[in-house]
C-alpha positions as semicolon CSV with decimal commas, in nm:
position;residue;x (nm);y (nm);z (nm)
1;X;9,097;13,045;10,063
2;X;8,744;13,088;9,929
3;X;8,568;13,053;9,601
4;X;8,247;13,240;9,501
5;X;7,928;13,074;9,593
6;X;7,768;12,873;9,306
7;X;8,037;12,972;9,062
8;X;8,018;12,625;8,901
9;X;7,645;12,630;8,858
10;X;7,618;12,826;8,541
11;X;7,876;12,596;8,376
12;X;7,682;12,292;8,468
13;X;7,348;12,449;8,351
14;X;7,498;12,541;8,020
15;X;7,634;12,181;7,961
16;X;7,315;12,019;8,072
17;X;7,105;12,260;7,845
18;X;7,332;12,176;7,546
19;X;7,324;11,804;7,617
20;X;6,935;11,804;7,659
21;X;6,902;11,973;7,317
22;X;7,087;11,675;7,139
23;X;6,907;11,390;7,001
24;X;6,957;11,049;7,159
25;X;7,081;11,191;7,492
26;X;7,299;10,925;7,615
27;X;7,632;10,997;7,756
28;X;7,857;11,002;8,059
29;X;7,954;11,295;8,265
30;X;8,265;11,309;8,484
31;X;8,342;11,587;8,716
32;X;8,683;11,648;8,894
33;X;8,730;11,921;9,167
34;X;9,075;11,968;9,323
35;X;9,248;12,236;9,540
36;X;9,618;12,247;9,576
37;X;9,797;12,544;9,730
38;X;9,631;12,848;9,604
39;X;9,491;12,671;9,286
40;X;9,127;12,551;9,240
41;X;9,061;12,310;8,948
42;X;8,726;12,204;8,798
43;X;8,720;11,975;8,495
44;X;8,398;11,859;8,335
45;X;8,421;11,577;8,071
46;X;8,101;11,477;7,879
47;X;8,111;11,196;7,639
48;X;7,817;11,189;7,390
49;X;7,731;11,129;7,045
50;X;7,924;11,332;6,782
51;X;7,757;11,674;6,713
52;X;7,524;11,707;6,425
53;X;7,604;11,957;6,134
54;X;7,543;12,313;6,287
55;X;7,582;12,216;6,635
56;X;7,856;12,377;6,837
57;X;7,906;12,415;7,204
58;X;8,150;12,704;7,165
59;X;7,877;12,902;6,997
60;X;7,660;12,871;7,291
61;X;7,591;13,254;7,408
62;X;7,589;13,141;7,782
63;X;7,959;13,084;7,744
64;X;8,027;13,453;7,683
65;X;7,821;13,530;7,992
66;X;8,030;13,274;8,200
67;X;8,355;13,412;8,078
68;X;8,242;13,773;8,168
69;X;8,129;13,669;8,523
70;X;8,460;13,494;8,581
71;X;8,655;13,789;8,464
72;X;8,467;14,024;8,705
73;X;8,520;13,776;9,003
74;X;8,878;13,669;8,921
75;X;9,034;13,935;8,684
76;X;9,370;13,777;8,567
77;X;9,348;13,493;8,814
78;X;9,160;13,236;8,622
79;X;9,158;13,018;8,311
80;X;8,837;12,890;8,144
81;X;8,873;12,667;7,846
82;X;8,649;12,443;7,642
83;X;8,726;12,186;7,403
84;X;8,489;11,969;7,194
85;X;8,516;11,714;6,940
86;X;8,361;11,395;6,787
87;X;8,172;11,269;7,089
88;X;8,317;11,476;7,365
89;X;8,305;11,817;7,548
90;X;8,566;11,909;7,816
91;X;8,558;12,220;8,022
92;X;8,822;12,324;8,259
93;X;8,828;12,602;8,502
94;X;9,138;12,693;8,709
95;X;9,126;12,986;8,958
96;X;9,423;13,113;9,148
97;X;9,274;13,184;9,495
98;X;9,386;13,452;9,732
99;X;9,342;13,477;10,105
100;X;9,018;13,671;10,164
101;X;8,746;13,733;10,415
102;X;8,476;13,761;10,158
103;X;8,181;13,505;10,175
104;X;8,231;13,200;9,982
105;X;8,303;12,831;9,975
106;X;8,602;12,770;10,200
107;X;8,880;12,549;10,068
108;X;9,070;12,379;10,344
109;X;9,437;12,327;10,265
110;X;9,420;12,004;10,461
111;X;9,185;11,749;10,295
112;X;9,141;11,562;10,609
113;X;8,994;11,880;10,771
114;X;8,701;11,919;10,527
115;X;8,410;12,127;10,648
């Protein structure tokens, strides 16, 4: 099972860009990656100060680019969601992987056999 190389990089860049533009840039970032069966899951949770009036992560134009890119790579085989509220931002990406010979990050089904 493979995942496209650097698929998570645009998501991380978008979050760091948004976070760096906020005043008083203290916060905590948690990342979770998992693979089970044919499912890959990435969850990013950022705890930060509440957004100022007019600030909105969902209005970030890079999100539309990320969604379009994911749709081209994984049509009807992914779910990309964002949630934000007072003091937090959460992004979740789930991808249904298929057996493929295309280049990419190999995800071993057996965690003890990591490459």
